[in-house]
C-alpha positions in Angstrom: 24.8 1.9 -14.9 24.8 4.6 -17.9 24.2 5.4 -21.3 27.2 3.8 -22.8 25.3 -0.1 -22.1 28.1 -0.5 -19.4 25.7 -2.3 -16.9 26.9 -2.8 -13.2 25.7 -3.6 -9.6 25.9 -0.4 -8.1 24.8 1.2 -4.7 21.6 2.1 -5.9 20.7 -1.5 -6.7 22.0 -2.4 -3.5 20.1 -0.4 -1.6 16.7 -1.9 -3.5 17.9 -5.5 -2.8 18.7 -5.0 0.6 14.4 -3.9 1.2 13.5 -6.2 -1.2 15.3 -9.1 1.0 13.2 -7.5 3.7 9.9 -6.8 2.3 10.3 -11.1 0.7 10.4 -11.6 4.9 7.5 -10.2 5.4 5.7 -11.5 2.8 7.0 -15.2 3.5 5.8 -14.6 6.6 1.9 -14.1 5.6 2.2 -16.8 3.3 3.4 -19.2 6.1 0.2 -17.0 8.2 -1.9 -18.0 5.7 -1.4 -21.2 5.1 -1.8 -22.0 8.7 -5.0 -19.5 9.0 -3.2 -17.4 11.9 -4.4 -15.1 9.7 -7.7 -14.8 7.7 -7.8 -14.1 3.9 -10.8 -11.8 4.3 -9.7 -9.9 6.6 -7.4 -6.1 7.5 -4.0 -8.7 6.6 -4.9 -8.8 3.4 -4.7 -5.3 2.3 -1.2 -5.5 4.3 -0.3 -8.5 1.5 -1.0 -6.7 -1.1 1.0 -3.4 -0.1 4.1 -6.2 1.0 3.4 -7.3 -3.1 3.6 -3.6 -4.1 7.0 -3.2 -2.8 8.5 -6.2 -3.6 7.8 -5.5 -7.6 9.0 -1.9 -6.9 12.3 -2.3 -5.1 12.6 -5.1 -8.2 12.3 -2.4 -10.8 14.7 -0.3 -8.6 16.9 -3.0 -8.7 17.2 -2.9 -12.4 17.1 0.6 -12.7 20.3 0.6 -10.7 22.0 -1.9 -13.0 20.4 -0.8 -16.1 19.7 3.1 -15.5 18.5 5.3 -18.0 18.7 3.0 -21.0 15.3 1.4 -20.2 13.6 4.6 -19.1 10.6 2.1 -18.7 12.0 0.6 -15.5 12.7 3.7 -13.8 8.6 4.5 -14.6 7.2 1.3 -13.0 10.1 2.2 -9.9 8.4 5.6 -9.1 5.0 4.7 -10.4 4.8 1.2 -7.9 7.1 3.2 -5.2 3.7 5.8 -5.1 1.3 3.2 -5.3 3.5 1.2 -1.9 3.3 4.5 -0.5 -0.5 4.7 -1.4 -1.6 1.2 0.1 0.3 1.5 3.8 -2.1 4.7 4.0 -4.9 2.5 3.7 -3.1 -0.2 5.4 -2.6 2.2 8.5 -6.5 3.4 8.1 -7.8 0.0 8.4 -6.0 -1.3 11.4 -7.3 1.8 13.6 -10.3 1.3 12.3 -10.8 -2.2 13.2 -9.2 -1.7 16.7 -11.9 0.8 17.2 -14.1 -1.9 16.3 -12.6 -4.3 18.9 -11.7 -2.2 22.0 -13.9 1.0 22.2 -17.0 1.0 24.3 -19.1 2.1 21.0 -17.5 -1.5 18.9 -17.9 1.3 16.2 -15.3 3.5 15.0 -15.7 7.2 14.1 -13.6 7.1 10.7 -16.0 4.9 8.7 -19.5 3.7 11.1 -20.3 -0.1 10.2 -23.3 -0.6 7.7 -25.5 -3.3 9.3 -28.0 -3.2 5.9 -25.5 -5.1 2.9 -27.9 -3.3 0.2 -26.4 0.0 1.6 -22.9 -1.0 1.7 -23.3 -2.4 -2.1 -24.8 1.0 -2.7 -21.7 2.7 -1.5 -19.4 0.6 -3.5 -21.1 1.4 -6.4 -21.4 5.3 -6.3 -17.9 4.7 -5.4 -16.9 2.8 -8.1 -18.9 5.2 -10.5 -19.4 8.7 -9.6 -17.1 8.6 -6.6 -16.4 12.7 -7.2 -20.0 12.8 -5.9 -19.2 10.6 -3.2 -18.2 12.4 0.1 -21.2 14.8 -0.6 -23.4 11.7 -0.3 -21.4 10.1 2.4 -20.1 13.5 4.0 -19.9 12.0 7.5 -17.9 8.8 6.6 -14.1 10.1 7.1 -13.0 6.8 4.9 -15.3 7.9 2.0 -13.4 11.2 2.0 -9.7 9.5 2.5 -10.5 6.7 -0.5 -12.0 10.3 -3.3 -8.2 12.2 -1.6 -6.1 8.9 -3.0 -7.9 8.2 -6.4 -7.3 12.0 -7.2 -3.5 11.4 -6.5 -3.9 8.3 -8.2 -4.7 10.1 -11.3 -1.6 12.7 -10.9 0.7 9.9 -10.6 -0.7 8.5 -14.3 -0.5 12.1 -15.6 3.0 12.4 -14.0 4.0 9.3 -15.4 3.0 10.1 -18.8 4.6 13.3 -18.5 7.9 11.8 -18.1 7.6 8.9 -20.6 8.1 11.7 -23.4 11.4 13.0 -21.3 15.0 12.9 -22.9 16.7 11.2 -20.6 20.0 11.2 -22.5 19.6 15.2 -21.2 19.3 15.2 -17.5 19.5 18.8 -17.4 16.6 19.2 -19.3 13.1 20.5 -16.7 10.8 17.7 -18.1 13.9 15.4 -16.3 12.9 16.6 -13.2 15.1 17.9 -10.7 19.0 17.6 -12.0 20.1 17.3 -8.7 18.8 14.0 -8.1 19.8 12.3 -11.0 22.3 13.0 -14.0 23.1 10.5 -16.6 24.0 7.5 -14.8 20.8 7.5 -12.7 20.5 8.4 -9.3 22.7 10.6 -7.5 24.7 8.8 -4.3 22.9 11.9 -2.4 19.2 11.2 -3.3 19.6 7.4 -3.0 20.6 8.2 0.8 17.5 10.4 1.3 15.3 8.7 -0.8 15.9 5.4 1.5 16.5 6.7 4.7 13.0 9.2 5.0 11.2 7.0 2.3 11.5 3.3 1.7 13.0 2.5 5.9 10.0 4.0 7.2 7.9 2.7 4.8 9.1 -1.0 5.7 9.2 0.2 9.1 5.4 0.4 9.2 4.4 -2.3 7.4 6.5 -4.4 9.9 5.0 -2.8 13.2 1.7 -3.1 11.7 2.5 -7.0 10.7 3.5 -7.9 14.7 -0.2 -6.3 15.7 -0.7 -9.7 14.7 0.2 -10.8 17.7 -0.6 -7.8 20.1 -4.1 -8.0 18.8 -4.6 -11.5 20.0 -6.7 -10.6 23.2 -9.3 -8.0 21.8 -12.4 -7.9 22.8 -14.8 -9.2 19.6 -16.0 -6.4 17.5 -19.3 -6.2 16.7 -19.6 -8.3 13.6 -17.8 -10.8 15.3 -20.7 -11.1 17.9 -23.2 -11.2 15.6 -21.9 -14.7 13.9 -21.5 -16.3 17.3 -24.9 -15.1 18.2 -26.6 -16.7 14.9 -24.4 -19.7 15.1 -25.3 -20.5 18.3 -28.9 -20.0 17.5 -28.6 -22.6 14.8 -27.5 -24.9 16.9 -30.5 -24.6 19.2 -32.7 -25.4 16.3 -31.1 -27.9 14.9 -31.1 -29.5 18.0 -34.4 -28.8 18.8 
C-alpha cells in the first residue's frame, strides 16, 4: 500500500481481517439469539450488538486502509473514528451490564450507578434534558453516576469530531509534518509494523475479548434472581389474570 497506486494485501489488512472475522462470529451468534428469542431486543445486549456492528465497520475500514493506504485518506479517518466510537460504546456496554447485575442480584434491586426511576414522566424528562441541555445534566442529576458518564462521553465524541476535522486537512503525502501526527506510527506507506502490533495487541484484542466475555454472561446470568422491574411485570400480569377470571 503506497501513494504510487500499488495496492497490495498487507500485514495490516490481515490483522484487520482476522479481528473482523472474530467480530463477525459474535455478530452471527447474536443474530441467532435474537431470531430464537434467547435474548430480547430491549435489553443490555442490544447495546453490545451496536458495539459489535461498529467494530465490524471499523475493521472493514482497516482492511481497506491496509490495501489502499493514504491513496484514500477518507478510509483512514473512518478507521480511526469508528475505532474510537467502538471503544466508547464498549464502555457503555460494560456499565449497562454491571447495572443489570446490580438490579438482579443486590438485595435492594437497585444500582448505585443508576437508581431506577419508577415515574416514567421523570425518565422522559431526564432523556429530554440529556438531549437538549446535556452540559447542565450533571448538575441537575448530580447523584446519578451514569449521567456524568454520558456527559463525559459526549465531550469525548466532540473531541473525536474535532480531531477528525483537523486530520482531514492534513497532507498525508508528507508523513513527517506535524499535522499528520506522530511519524513513528506511520509513514507514506501506512502504519508501521511496530504500531500495528501495539494497536492490535493492546487495543483491538482486549476490546474483542471484553465483548466476547460480556456476551458469555448470557449463560452465567440465566439463573440470576428477577429484577424489581420484572417482579412488577409478573405481579401486574397476575392481577390482570385474576380480574379476568373474576
